[in-house]
C-alpha positions as CSV (number, residue, x, y, z in Angstrom):
1,M,15.6,133.6,8.4
2,I,19.4,133.8,7.9
3,K,21.9,135.0,10.6
4,K,25.6,135.3,9.9
5,K,28.6,136.9,11.5
6,L,30.6,138.9,8.9
7,H,34.3,139.4,9.9
8,N,35.2,142.2,7.6
9,E,34.1,144.4,4.7
10,A,35.3,141.9,2.1
11,E,33.1,139.2,3.6
12,T,30.2,141.6,3.7
13,I,30.7,142.2,-0.1
14,D,30.9,138.5,-0.8
15,V,27.7,137.8,1.1
16,A,25.9,140.7,-0.6
17,A,26.9,139.3,-4.0
18,Q,25.6,135.9,-3.0
19,F,22.4,137.4,-1.7
20,S,21.9,139.3,-5.0
21,Q,21.5,136.0,-6.8
22,S,18.1,135.5,-5.1
23,L,16.7,138.8,-6.3
24,K,14.3,139.4,-9.1
25,P,12.5,142.4,-10.6
26,G,9.8,143.5,-8.2
27,D,11.8,142.7,-5.1
28,I,12.0,145.2,-2.3
29,V,15.0,145.0,0.1
30,A,14.8,147.1,3.3
31,L,18.2,147.6,4.9
32,H,18.3,148.3,8.6
33,G,21.2,149.4,10.8
34,D,22.8,152.3,12.5
35,L,25.1,154.8,10.8
36,G,28.3,153.1,9.7
37,A,26.8,149.5,9.9
38,G,27.5,148.8,6.3
39,K,24.2,149.3,4.5
40,S,25.7,151.3,1.6
41,V,28.6,148.8,1.3
42,F,26.0,146.0,1.1
43,C,23.9,147.9,-1.5
44,R,26.9,148.7,-3.7
45,A,28.0,145.0,-3.6
46,V,24.5,143.9,-4.6
47,M,24.3,146.4,-7.5
48,R,27.8,145.4,-8.8
49,A,26.7,141.7,-8.6
50,L,23.6,142.6,-10.6
51,G,25.6,144.1,-13.3
52,V,25.8,147.8,-12.5
53,T,28.9,149.2,-14.1
54,D,28.7,152.8,-13.1
55,E,32.0,154.0,-11.8
56,A,30.5,156.0,-9.0
57,M,27.6,154.9,-6.9
58,P,27.0,157.7,-4.5
59,S,24.7,157.4,-1.5
60,P,21.2,158.6,-2.4
61,T,21.0,160.6,0.9
62,F,20.3,163.9,-0.8
63,A,18.8,162.7,-4.1
64,I,16.6,160.2,-2.2
65,I,16.7,157.8,-5.2
66,Q,19.5,156.8,-7.5
67,E,18.6,154.8,-10.6
68,Y,20.9,152.1,-12.2
69,E,20.7,149.6,-15.0
70,G,21.8,146.0,-14.2
71,R,21.6,142.8,-16.2
72,G,17.9,142.2,-16.9
73,C,16.7,144.7,-14.2
74,S,16.6,148.3,-13.1
75,I,17.8,149.1,-9.6
76,A,16.5,151.9,-7.4
77,H,18.8,152.6,-4.5
78,M,16.9,154.7,-2.0
79,D,17.7,156.5,1.2
80,W,14.7,157.6,3.3
81,Y,16.7,159.1,6.1
82,R,15.7,162.7,5.3
83,L,12.1,162.0,4.6
84,S,9.3,163.6,6.6
85,G,6.7,161.0,5.8
86,A,4.8,158.8,3.3
87,D,3.3,161.9,1.5
88,E,6.7,162.9,0.4
89,L,7.4,159.5,-1.1
90,E,4.0,159.4,-2.8
91,G,4.8,162.8,-4.3
92,I,7.9,161.4,-6.0
93,G,6.1,158.4,-7.4
94,I,7.8,155.8,-5.2
95,R,5.2,153.1,-6.0
96,D,6.4,153.0,-9.7
97,Y,9.7,151.6,-8.4
98,M,8.1,148.9,-6.3
99,Q,7.3,146.6,-9.3
100,P,9.1,145.1,-12.2
101,P,11.5,145.9,-13.9
102,W,12.8,147.5,-10.7
103,I,14.6,146.0,-7.7
104,C,14.4,148.4,-4.7
105,L,17.2,148.7,-2.2
106,I,16.0,151.0,0.6
107,E,18.2,152.4,3.4
108,W,16.4,153.8,6.5
109,P,13.1,152.1,5.7
110,E,12.1,152.9,9.3
111,R,11.2,156.4,8.2
112,C,8.1,155.1,6.2
113,P,7.5,151.5,7.1
114,E,3.9,151.8,5.8
115,M,5.3,152.2,2.2
116,L,7.0,148.7,2.2
117,G,5.3,145.9,0.5
118,D,4.0,142.8,2.2
119,H,6.8,140.7,0.7
120,T,9.7,142.9,1.6
121,I,13.1,141.3,2.3
122,H,14.6,142.8,5.5
123,V,18.4,142.9,5.8
124,T,19.8,144.0,9.2
125,L,23.4,144.9,9.7
126,A,24.7,145.5,13.2
127,C,28.1,146.3,14.6
128,T,29.4,144.0,17.3
129,N,31.2,144.9,20.5
130,H,34.2,142.6,19.6
131,K,35.9,144.1,16.6
132,P,35.2,147.4,14.7
133,E,35.1,145.7,11.3
134,E,32.8,142.8,12.4
135,R,29.0,142.8,11.7
136,L,26.1,140.6,12.4
137,L,23.8,140.1,9.4
138,K,20.2,139.0,9.6
139,V,18.0,138.4,6.5
140,E,14.3,137.7,6.7
141,R,11.3,137.9,4.4
142,S,8.1,139.4,5.6
143,S,4.9,137.6,4.6
């Protein structure tokens, strides 16, 4: 497990870029945190570091899944906030994304935790009480 204090958004972006170097096709990353904790910032930084060159990378809140091409991988950025349950995910073929060549970045995985794989990487971002731009980061692999 890794724990780290991030002092600002630039540091969050740097750490996300470093984190991306450990990812490989087939990885599932579950991002936890309250609204405004920095999950989307973290995801965009990971995607940029993986070679995504799309100008706009909108939040997948309404689309549920946004697909991107990186260097040597495909990336599925997902937002499960509006989901009603696992049946809805099964209906859109979510399991197809949870294997190579895909890397999955999932915001709000708490909505359907039963859909996460046994080897999911959990990234938690939490605001601190000290400064509005400061975050606490925790990264752990389930096994």
